[in-house]
C-alpha positions as CSV (number, residue, x, y, z in Angstrom):
1,M,-13.2,-10.2,0.3
2,L,-11.5,-6.8,-0.2
3,P,-13.4,-4.3,-2.6
4,I,-12.4,-3.9,-6.0
5,P,-10.8,-0.3,-6.6
6,L,-11.8,1.6,-9.5
7,I,-9.0,1.7,-11.7
8,T,-8.2,5.0,-13.7
9,A,-5.2,5.9,-15.8
10,D,-3.5,7.7,-13.1
11,N,-3.7,4.8,-10.6
12,E,-3.3,1.7,-13.0
13,A,0.4,0.8,-12.1
14,F,-0.4,1.0,-8.4
15,W,-3.2,-1.3,-8.6
16,T,-1.7,-3.9,-11.3
17,G,1.8,-3.8,-10.5
18,G,1.2,-6.6,-8.2
19,R,0.7,-8.8,-11.1
20,D,4.2,-9.1,-11.4
21,G,5.0,-8.6,-7.6
22,R,5.8,-5.4,-7.6
23,L,4.8,-2.3,-5.7
24,L,4.9,0.8,-8.0
25,I,4.8,4.2,-6.6
26,A,4.5,7.4,-8.4
27,R,8.4,9.2,-8.8
28,C,9.3,12.7,-10.2
29,S,12.2,12.1,-12.5
30,D,12.7,15.8,-12.2
31,C,13.3,16.2,-8.3
32,G,12.9,12.4,-7.2
33,S,10.1,12.8,-4.9
34,Y,7.8,10.1,-4.2
35,S,3.8,10.6,-4.2
36,H,1.1,8.6,-3.2
37,P,-1.8,8.2,-4.3
38,P,-0.2,8.7,-8.0
39,T,-1.1,11.8,-9.7
40,P,0.2,13.3,-13.0
41,R,1.9,16.2,-11.5
42,C,4.5,15.9,-8.6
43,S,3.3,17.4,-5.2
44,A,6.8,18.8,-4.4
45,C,7.7,20.7,-7.3
46,F,4.8,20.3,-9.9
47,G,6.7,19.0,-12.7
48,Q,5.2,16.6,-15.2
49,N,7.6,14.3,-15.5
50,V,6.1,11.5,-13.0
51,G,5.8,7.5,-13.7
52,P,5.6,4.4,-11.6
53,V,8.7,3.0,-10.2
54,P,9.3,-0.2,-8.3
55,V,10.1,0.1,-4.7
56,S,11.0,-2.4,-2.2
57,G,7.6,-3.1,-0.7
58,R,9.1,-2.9,3.0
59,G,8.0,-0.4,5.4
60,R,6.8,0.1,8.9
61,V,3.6,0.3,10.7
62,H,2.9,4.2,11.4
63,S,-0.6,3.6,13.0
64,F,-3.3,0.9,12.5
65,T,-6.8,0.1,14.2
66,V,-8.5,-3.4,14.7
67,N,-11.9,-3.6,13.5
68,R,-14.0,-5.9,15.0
69,Q,-17.4,-5.4,13.7
70,Q,-18.3,-7.8,10.9
71,W,-19.9,-5.1,8.5
72,S,-20.1,-7.7,5.7
73,P,-20.2,-11.2,6.0
74,E,-17.7,-11.6,3.6
75,L,-14.9,-9.9,6.1
76,E,-13.6,-12.0,8.6
77,V,-13.1,-10.2,11.8
78,P,-10.8,-8.9,13.5
79,Y,-8.4,-7.4,10.9
80,V,-6.3,-4.7,10.8
81,I,-6.4,-1.6,8.9
82,A,-3.0,0.1,8.8
83,I,-0.9,3.2,7.5
84,V,2.4,1.8,6.2
85,E,5.2,4.1,5.6
86,L,7.6,3.0,2.8
87,D,11.3,2.6,3.9
88,E,11.8,4.7,0.6
89,D,10.5,7.5,2.0
90,P,8.5,7.8,5.4
91,A,6.6,10.5,4.2
92,V,4.9,7.9,1.5
93,R,2.3,6.2,3.4
94,I,-0.2,3.5,2.1
95,F,-3.7,2.7,3.8
96,S,-3.7,-1.4,3.9
97,N,-4.2,-4.3,5.7
98,I,-2.0,-6.1,7.8
99,V,-2.0,-9.9,7.4
100,G,-0.2,-13.1,8.3
101,C,-0.3,-12.3,12.1
102,P,-3.0,-12.3,14.8
103,A,-4.2,-8.8,15.0
104,D,-3.3,-8.3,18.8
105,E,0.5,-8.4,17.9
106,V,0.5,-5.7,15.4
107,V,2.2,-2.7,17.0
108,I,3.5,0.7,15.7
109,G,7.0,0.5,14.1
110,M,6.5,-3.2,13.2
111,P,9.0,-3.8,10.0
112,V,6.5,-5.3,7.4
113,E,6.5,-6.3,3.3
114,V,3.9,-6.3,0.9
115,E,2.1,-9.1,-0.5
116,F,-0.7,-8.9,-3.3
117,V,-4.4,-10.1,-3.1
118,H,-5.8,-10.6,-6.6
119,R,-9.5,-9.0,-7.0
120,G,-11.0,-8.5,-10.6
121,D,-8.0,-6.3,-12.4
122,A,-6.6,-5.3,-9.2
123,F,-3.7,-6.6,-7.0
124,L,-4.2,-5.2,-4.1
125,P,-1.3,-4.6,-1.5
126,V,-1.7,-5.9,2.1
127,F,1.7,-6.2,4.2
128,R,2.7,-8.9,6.6
129,P,5.3,-8.5,9.3
130,V,9.0,-9.6,8.1
131,D,10.4,-12.6,9.4
132,A,13.1,-11.9,11.7
């Protein structure tokens, strides 16, 4: 079981966009920069015209680790914790899990796409390998 995140006004769109099957990332309408985690000001130009926009949900595994220690009885091991860089902007990286394949098959650079796990009020983005 994945933990339920604390939903705030700044991150609500990110955590709830999965209800509609959309990955929503903060983007500045002044300079066009994406930023994650979401903040009320643009990290590039410091503008205040920042809001959530849908992205493709596709990316690549930037880095990862395989957890083989069962820290909690609800978490089945092994599982992959990854940093996924988004296709829209590789500088935008999301910490998540890789699902839908054995942990030993995950590699850096592997193309992935988002899916969502519903937990409480949140829809957690996780990523699975893109079918070739």
